[in-house]
C-alpha positions, -999 to 999 in steps of 0.1 A, spaced: 142 133 68 160 100 73 190 90 51 169 65 31 187 38 16 156 34 -8 157 71 -17 195 69 -23 189 37 -45 161 55 -63 182 84 -74 209 60 -83 185 42 -107 174 73 -120 212 82 -129 216 47 -144 188 56 -167 205 43 -199 211 9 -184 182 2 -167 144 4 -173 114 -3 -150 85 -21 -141 67 -28 -111 37 -14 -94 20 -17 -60 -13 -14 -43 -8 1 -11 -10 -10 17 -13 -24 8 -10 -49 -24 4 -42 -59 -21 -19 -83 -22 -26 -120 -28 -1 -145 -49 -1 -176 -78 -18 -194 -98 2 -220 -88 34 -240 -99 67 -221 -129 85 -236 -128 119 -251 -144 136 -223 -163 134 -193 -197 144 -182 -184 171 -161 -158 183 -181 -161 210 -207 -144 243 -199 -122 251 -175 -91 228 -161 -102 191 -163 -74 167 -151 -75 130 -165 -53 103 -151 -49 68 -147 -33 49 -115 -50 15 -115 -80 -7 -134 -113 -7 -116 -107 -7 -78 -120 -34 -56 -138 -7 -32 -138 29 -27 -152 26 9 -124 40 32 -131 13 57 -127 -15 35 -102 -4 10 -67 -22 12 -54 -13 -20 -29 20 -28 -50 30 -60 -81 30 -39 -64 50 -11 -54 78 -34 -90 80 -48 -105 77 -15 -81 107 -1 -92 131 -27 -131 124 -15 -125 124 22 -103 139 49 -90 127 81 -82 143 117 -48 148 100 -38 149 63 -9 152 38 -1 185 27 25 200 3 60 206 14 67 229 -19 97 209 -18 105 190 -53 113 154 -53 110 147 -90 97 161 -122 70 184 -112 58 166 -81 65 178 -43 70 161 -15 42 157 11 40 162 48 17 154 77 -6 185 86 -35 192 104 -69 181 85 -105 180 98 -85 187 133 -79 224 142 -56 214 169 -49 184 195 -36 177 230 -16 145 240 -17 138 276 4 110 296 -18 92 317 7 82 341 -2 42 335 15 37 301 -17 50 283 -19 84 265 -48 105 255 -51 127 223 -80 154 226 -88 167 188 -106 200 184 -122 199 149 -125 227 127 -156 251 131 -159 250 92 -159 212 82 -188 201 62 -202 169 42 -206 175 6 -240 178 10 -237 208 36 -242 190 66 -215 195 94 -190 171 100 -191 160 136 -168 144 161 -196 113 162 -187 107 127 -151 98 135 -162 79 164 -187 60 141 -163 56 114 -135 41 139 -159 17 156 -172 4 126 -136 -1 116 -132 -27 146 -167 -43 144 -160 -80 133 -195 -76 113 -176 -51 91 -145 -76 82 -123 -47 75 -87 -60 62 -76 -29 80 -92 -32 116 -57 -35 133 -49 0 120 -69 9 154 -49 -19 174 -32 11 195 -67 22 208 -76 9 242 -102 -19 243 -90 -29 206 -78 -65 219 -108 -70 236 -127 -64 208 -105 -83 183 -105 -113 205 -145 -112 208 -146 -102 245 -162 -68 243 -182 -50 217 -169 -24 194 -189 4 212 -161 -1 238 -133 13 219 -119 43 236 -132 69 209 -154 93 222 -172 124 209 -172 147 240 -191 171 220 -196 177 182 -163 195 180 -140 174 205 -129 137 198 -110 119 227 -92 91 220 -72 68 244 -43 45 234 -31 17 253 4 26 247 24 58 235 23 45 199 48 68 176 28 66 146 -6 74 159 -11 108 142 0 92 105 -28 67 111 -53 96 117 -47 105 82 -48 70 68 -81 60 48 -92 33 72 -96 60 99 -112 87 74 -149 98 91 -181 80 73 -217 93 75 -237 66 95 -269 74 79 -256 71 42 -247 35 51 -282 28 67 -295 40 34 -278 22 7 -258 -4 30 -228 -21 12 -240 -3 -22 -233 31 -6 -202 38 -26 -218 30 -61 -241 62 -60 -228 99 -59 -261 106 -39 -252 82 -9 -211 86 -16 -211 118 4 -178 128 15 -160 156 39 -128 160 12 -116 185 -15 -138 166 -44 -170 145 -47 -177 118 -70 -202 128 -96 -199 93 -116 -186 61 -114 -188 40 -148 -175 8 -137 -142 -6 -158 -141 29 -174 -138 59 -151 -144 75 -118 -149 113 -122 -148 138 -93 -154 175 -92 -146 201 -64 -166 200 -33 -181 234 -28 -185 227 8 -148 223 14 -131 247 37 -102 252 13 -125 255 -18 -111 286 -30 -78 273 -33 -86 241 -53 -72 232 -88 -89 212 -113 -127 216 -121 -128 180 -125 -103 148 -118 -111 119 -138 -96 85 -127 -97 61 -160 -95 28 -148 -71 9 -174 -50 -20 -172 -33 -20 -207 1 -2 -204 3 3 -242 -33 21 -241 -21 40 -214 10 53 -226 -8 62 -260 -35 80 -241 -6 100 -220 14 108 -255 -22 120 -272 -28 143 -243 -60 124 -230 -40 115 -199 -19 140 -181 -5 113 -155 3 77 -156 23 54 -132 27 24 -154 42 20 -189 50 -11 -212 85 -27 -201 98 -24 -235 91 14 -236 105 22 -203 145 24 -212 137 51 -237 114 71 -216 141 72 -190 169 81 -213 146 107 -228 138 123 -193 101 118 -197 97 94 -167 105 102 -130 116 74 -103 108 87 -67 113 69 -33 86 41 -24 86 21 7 76 -13 0 84 -49 -9 74 -69 -39 73 -104 -29 59 -141 -35 32 -150 -11 30 -188 -6 -3 -206 7 14 -218 40 -16 -241 49 -17 -261 17 9 -288 2 36 -286 -7 41 -251 6 29 -259 40 64 -270 43 90 -244 56 118 -263 34 101 -258 0 91 -223 9 129 -213 16 139 -233 -16 115 -214 -39 128 -183 -22 164 -190 -24 161 -198 -60 149 -165 -70 176 -145 -90 162 -109 -76 195 -94 -94 183 -106 -128 149 -95 -120 157 -60 -110 182 -54 -138 167 -72 -167 130 -72 -162 119 -43 -139 150 -19 -146 140 12 -126 166 11 -95 148 -14 -75 169 -31 -49 172 -68 -44 155 -78 -12 171 -99 17 144 -96 42 108 -84 43 108 -50 60 124 -27 32 150 0 34 141 33 49 118 22 77 127 36 110 143 18 137 150 30 173 168 63 167 140 73 138 151 95 112 189 99 124 198 63 128 203 32 110 168 16 93 154 -14 104 168 -32 77 203 -23 85 198 -32 119 181 -64 111 208 -75 88 199 -98 57 185 -132 60 201 -147 30 229 -136 3 216 -114 -24 227 -131 -56 252 -103 -66 269 -126 -89 266 -160 -104 289 -177 -77 268 -164 -49 235 -174 -66 245 -208 -74 254 -213 -37 217 -203 -29 207 -228 -57 229 -255 -38 211 -250 -6 178 -248 -21 182 -281 -36 194 -296 -5 161 -282 12 137 -299 -15 157 -330 -13 154 -329 27 114 -322 20 111 -356 4 114 -345 -31 148 -358 -40 132 -369 -72 118 -341 -89 93 -360 -107 73 -363 -74 72 -326 -71 36 -315 -80 30 -290 -104 22 -257 -90 4 -225 -103 18 -189 -99 -11 -164 -99 -5 -126 -104 -27 -98 -116 -33 -93 -155 -3 -66 -162 25 -70 -187 50 -61 -160 37 -87 -134 35 -112 -165 70 -104 -171 81 -110 -137 61 -142 -134 79 -155 -167 113 -149 -148 104 -167 -118 86 -199 -136 124 -201 -157 143 -198 -124 121 -225 -107 126 -249 -137 160 -242 -141 172 -241 -107 151 -265 -88 137 -286 -118 103 -279 -109 74 -272 -131 52 -237 -124 22 -228 -145 12 -189 -147 -22 -176 -146 -35 -141 -144 -69 -127 -129 -82 -91 -132 -71 -69 -103 -104 -72 -83 -110 -109 -90 -72 -117 -80 -73 -94 -47 -104 -118 -34 -86 -149 -47 -54 -142 -29 -75 -131 5 -95 -162 2 -63 -186 0 -73 -202 -32 -39 -203 -47 -3 -220 -43 19 -191 -50 9 -156 -56 25 -122 -66 20 -97 -38 34 -64 -28 31 -43 4 37 -3 5 38 13 40 7 29 58 28 46 80 69 47 83 74 20 113 80 -17 108 46 -23 123 31 -15 90 49 -47 73 44 -68 104 11 -67 120 -6 -79 89 5 -116 95 -11 -120 130 -33 -152 130 -62 -144 111 -54 -110 101 -76 -94 74 -45 -89 50 -28 -123 62 -30 -140 26 -6 -164 34 -27 -180 58 3 -178 81 -1 -192 118 25 -190 145 18 -184 185 53 -172 188 50 -146 161 17 -132 174 32 -130 207 63 -109 192 37 -86 175 15 -83 206 45 -75 229 56 -47 204 19 -32 205 19 -33 244 51 -12 251 59 23 247 96 19 248 111 23 219 138 0 222 117 -30 237 91 -23 205 118 -27 180 136 -56 196 102 -75 193 93 -66 158 132 -78 148 121 -111 166 87 -112 147 107 -109 114 133 -136 127 106 -157 131 82 -153 97 112 -151 74 143 -164 90 126 -192 106 92 -202 84 101 -187 52 63 -177 49 73 -151 21 96 -149 -7 110 -113 -8 122 -103 -43 126 -66 -42 123 -31 -25 101 -7 -48 111 24 -65 81 43 -78 79 56 -115 56 83 -130 51 104 -159 33 140 -158 26 166 -183 50 194 -180 23 218 -179 8 205 -146 24 220 -114 14 212 -77 12 176 -75 27 161 -43 34 127 -32 47 106 0 67 77 -2 38 58 13 27 59 -23 2 83 -22 -3 111 -49 -23 142 -45 -36 165 -71 -62 185 -57 -41 215 -54 -26 209 -92 -26 238 -117 -20 239 -155 5 261 -174 
């Protein structure tokens, strides 16, 4: 595996446990997930005798529709109940505590063949396993994948992740409104054969087939229940290791083993209960009492002690925590204002005094650990791309950044700071995000002389507010969906489903589309570096703060969980004792 800067720094952060403490948490693919809400109940309907695992990774998810989900917490839940052509499996190699590393393995696909068509396109032919079934006993067919993928790119679906199919031939015409979703080059040759033609040889395509947005879905369930198909276990039919038996909103989602799953005999917990909470103190109390066996968010003031006592683990996490500016509304429609606010962020203070779990101050948007041309054997994208500003490693550097920031605000017409409007920083309810927001508020006040108010919203409401662009500055976070810079860059295409900054730049769009249309590794990477130069180095549409690390606590008696630095945990094969 690649010599990941992020992993090295995460390990360094673990060794600095007595000096540093932690915070920070993200939703995948996405945007960052909060943890906590109400205290967990003593038991679940399905939990009596046997092994019943209870954990908390977030509060109420915005959705558990695989096609519509855009958060890490939702993705973790979905991947326990649905399975793609490929899936994440356990390497058996420990990464931290009692959690192992994940690797990409065959899922519903028994095998696949890749054919170079000689015209720049390639075709993948997947053969499905003979023993795969939905949780109601019906066979999983290639047609289920074809339906789900075409539903993904259908404008009527309005999926934030429709661009995950961007490498499939026909996608661009569908996206541009020049073709129907049925023209996407995905074809069920027969019940057990799926043929997919790509417009270019995409290096991360197999990883994409394991991603929630490309999981199969039952057309008849959606036809029967419409948008509410996910709310009722009777219509929420999956093909994964577990099936949902209860969703008590703002309380818990309960899953039990799926008896139709081909690997049923090897599954671990009889039930897995995802408690839906956003109160870190309640989470930690529930963990300490044994009501929860896993949490990945804790009160800020408890983290130094938890690290020092060896009760909390830190692992690699390929993602960026950043400020998102509403680029179409004053005053953040001016790049000089956006750059000024970014330069005024003292990220060194935030990672050392606020988050305290080995996070790395950001000097670009694409984080350390993401592959460049030479893949796992060469320098990563961040190293090759370099820094867009000087990280405030000391007070002198930070003061120099502030001097430039104030010059830019003066140039933007705010030499008299009393004329700068009071703006609001929006974050989702979490003590950790609140602490970061308070630090930013103070730094913008003391460094720039501007007033910033703080406002928080519950997770699902916050996601929609940010998506609608109904904000001025908002907390944001993005975790890689696959190990390629495109996972961080294609989201900012004009009109993109995850383009919460409402960013528009034709040159940026052209650079991304160039990267999407070539199979030449050097040409792809050059185009993506050009894109980052535009959105950060030129337009300053985002304010990166730090590159993530991930933290968690797991009961020492639980074994067999595994994890990928994309932020996904898997608990279906865990054992107790």
